[in-house]
N, C-alpha and C positions, 0 to 999 in steps of 0.2 A: 457633447457628452463625454465624460471621463470614464474610462473603463479601468478595471483593477489590474494591478501588476502581481500582487501576491494575495490571493484570496484566503481568508481565514473565516472560520465560524467560531464564535467565542461567547463565553459567559462574561458579561461585563460586571463591574463592581456594583451596579445598580440592580443586579439580579436578573436582568433581561438577556436574551440570546440574540445575537446579531450576526449577519454577514458583514465582513469588513475588509478593507485593504490594509495589510500590515504596514506599520511604520517601524522601520528598522534603523538603528544607528548607522552612521557612515561606515562603510566597509564591512558591515555584517550582512551575511546572506542566509543565516540559519533562522528560519521563521519561528523556531521554538523559542527564540529570544524576544519575541514580540511582547511588548508591554502596553502598547497603544495601537489603535487602528481607526481608520476613517470609516464610518458607517456607510454601508452600501444599501441603497433602496432600489426596488425593481427586481427584475428577473436576472439572476446571474448568468443564465444561459442565453439571454436575449437583451432587451433594452434595460439597462441599469445605470445608476449614477453613483459615483463615489463622491459622497457629500463632504462638506467641510466640517461636519460634526465629528469630533474625536472622542472616543470612549476608552477608558482604561480596561485592559484585558485582565480578567481574574483567572480564567482558565481557557486554554485552547481546546476545542472540541473536534470531533471528526469533521473534516472540511466541508462535507455535504450532509445535510439532514437526510435521514433515512427515506423520507418521502420524495426526496430529489434524486435518489439513486434508482436506476432501472434494473440493471444487471451487473454482476461482478464476474467478468470473464478472467480466466487465468491461463497462462501458458506454462507448460512443463518442459523441462529439458531444453531451454533456449540458450544455454551457454555450453559450448563443446566440452569444456573440462568438467562441467557438472554432469553431463550425460556420461562421460567417461567414468567419473567416480561412482555413478549410479549403476554402472555395468550395463548400460543400454546404448545401442547404436545411435548416432546422431540422426535425428528425425528428418525425413524428406519434406514433411509438411508440419506447420505449427501444431503442437499437441495441446488441445483445448480441454479445459474442465471449468466448472462453475463453483462459486461459493455462494451461499445464501446471503442476503443483505444483513441478516442477523449476525453474521460473522464480523461485520465491520465494527471498528472501535476507534477511539481517538488516540492522539499521539502520546498521551501519558496514562491512558487507562490501563488497569491491570489486565493481564492475560489470564482469564479464568480457566481452570482445568477441572472439568467435571469428573466425578468419580468414574464414569464410563471410560475416560481417557487415562485413568490411573491404574487400570488392571495390569498394565505392563509398561516397561520403559519404551521410549521411542519419540519423546517430545522434541521437536526440531525447529530451527529458525531458518528463514529464507528472506534475505533482503531483496526487494524488487522495485524497479521503477514502475510507477503507476501512471498510465495515460488516462486522462479524463476526456470523454467525448463531449463536445460542446454543441454540435449541430447534427441533425438527422442525416444519416448517410447510408447509401446502399450502392454496391458495385462501383466503388470509387477506385480510381487509379492510384498507383503508388505515388505518382508525381503530385497528386492533389490531396493525398490522405492526411497530411499534417494540417491542412487548412480546416479540418473538422475537429481538431484537438483544442479543448478549452485550456488545458495546462497539464502540469506534471506534479506528482507527489512521490513520496517514498512509502513503501508498505512492507509489512512482514507477513509472508504467507506461512503462518504457524501451521505445523503439520505433526501428526502422530503417525510414525512410519508403520507401526504394527496395524493400526486401523486402516491406514492408507493402502498397504500392500498385502499383508497376510489375511486380514479380516474384511477387506473391502470388496471382495468378489471381482477384482480387476478394475473396479471403479475407484477413483481417488477421492471423490468428494467427501465420503464419510469420514476419512481421516484428516480432512482439511477444513471442514465446515462447521466445527463447533462454535458456539456463541463466543464472540470476541476474539476470534482467531485470524482476523485480518485488520490489525491496527494500521492506520495510514495517516499521512499528513506531512509535517505539522500544519501545512497549508497547501494550496495549489498555486504553483508559479505559472503565470500566463505563458502561452506559447509565443507571445510577442516578446517575452523576456528570454526564454530558452528557445531559441530558434532551431537548434540542432540537438536533439535528445541523445545523440550517439557519441557524445564526447565527455560524459560525466563519470566522475569517480563514484563508486558505490561500495558500501562496506557494512559489516556487522561487527559489533562488539558484545561479548558475553562476559558479564561481570568485569568490564573494563579491558578485557583482552580481545584484540582483533582476531576474528575467526574467519571472516570473509573480506576480501579486498580485490576489487576488479574495476572494470570500466565498461560502460554501456556499449562501447564500440565492439566488444567481444560477443555481443548477441549473435546468434545464428540467424534469426529473423528480426530485422530491426523494426522500429516502431511503424514506419510507413508501410513496410511489407506486411506486417501483422494486421494493421487496420484494413488495408486493401483486401487481404485474404479473408479476414473475418466478415467483411461487408458483402462478400459474394453470396447473394441469395439470403443474407441475414441482415436485416436493417439494424443499424446501430443508432441508438437514441441519445439525446442529451442527458447526461447523468450516468451513462454507462461507464464503468471502470474496467480497465484492462491491466491486470497485473502481468508484467511482461517476462517473468521468469527470473531465476536466481543464478548467480555464478557459483563456482566451486567453493568448497570449504564447509559445506553443511555437516552437521553432526553425524549423519548416516554414512558419509563418505570417509570418515576417519577411522583409524585403527590405533587405539580402541575407540569405540563410538563415543561421541560427546552429546549426551542428551541434556536438555534443560530440566532443572529440578525446581521444586518449590522454593520461592524466595530469590531465584535468579533474576538478574536485571539484564535485559537485552536491548541494545540500541542499534537501530538501522539508520543509515545516513546516505543521502544523495547530494552530491555537489550542487550548489546553487539553490537547494531546496531546504535542507536542514535535517534534523534528527528526530526520530520517534524513540522515546524511552519508555519501556513497559516492563513491569514487574510480574513474574510468574506467580500466580496464587492458586494453589491446589485447594479445591473445595474440601471442607472437612466433613467427616462422617457425622451425620446429625446425632447418632446415638452417642458417639464419643464427645460431641460438643456439650452434652448435658453433664458430663462428669466434672 
């Protein structure tokens, strides 16, 4: 049985949606450049087959269908310099919050900004390595934790700081859980390809300008520590996503602040995985839309 190296979910030119194994040109690692893929049959979390049937890729979608995602866990303040720029002490334990699955979006989908999130400034970007759980695990040791990882993607933990901090009642999810505020992809690189997730360059560009640039080695709690910790008394399931925190350089930490605006294009990139490119789209007032 042949298993995938770079899992993509895509709309083919025949109008059908498939899971596939991305075919990339020699020397290219950015899954966003995928033009063709070998169709996968079976269960991507279990027994599956990478077939010889090749399909042309019309559009890359979110790497997992919504029905294949169980939970979206996220870590806050997992890079020391980000904690410093946020004015918060380095945490002793991983800081956990959740996003709803409805926040998930694809690697080129627009980032919709509901009118509720337009009442004040504060729209921010956060590039994050996303670990995808591939097998059920509970109370796993750090030494075994990576054995339960299906693979890795890059994600953007889009956040509205006013709703997160000032209006959120000390809970972050309200300001981070709007529809479409967790684009990720452009595919999932197998853990057999990325054996060490702590050696990868990670960055964000806003309108072509680099605003975040770091390396996953700078995480406070690395991936294996995070998975082991989160599995203590909490069973992790195949399809669980873990956004592992963002490095420094977010708009909130700058002086003056750098907030995303309508029409901005934000790119998040992870070495060996690729780039998600998403355009910010403010919802228009329905009354004004009739004018």
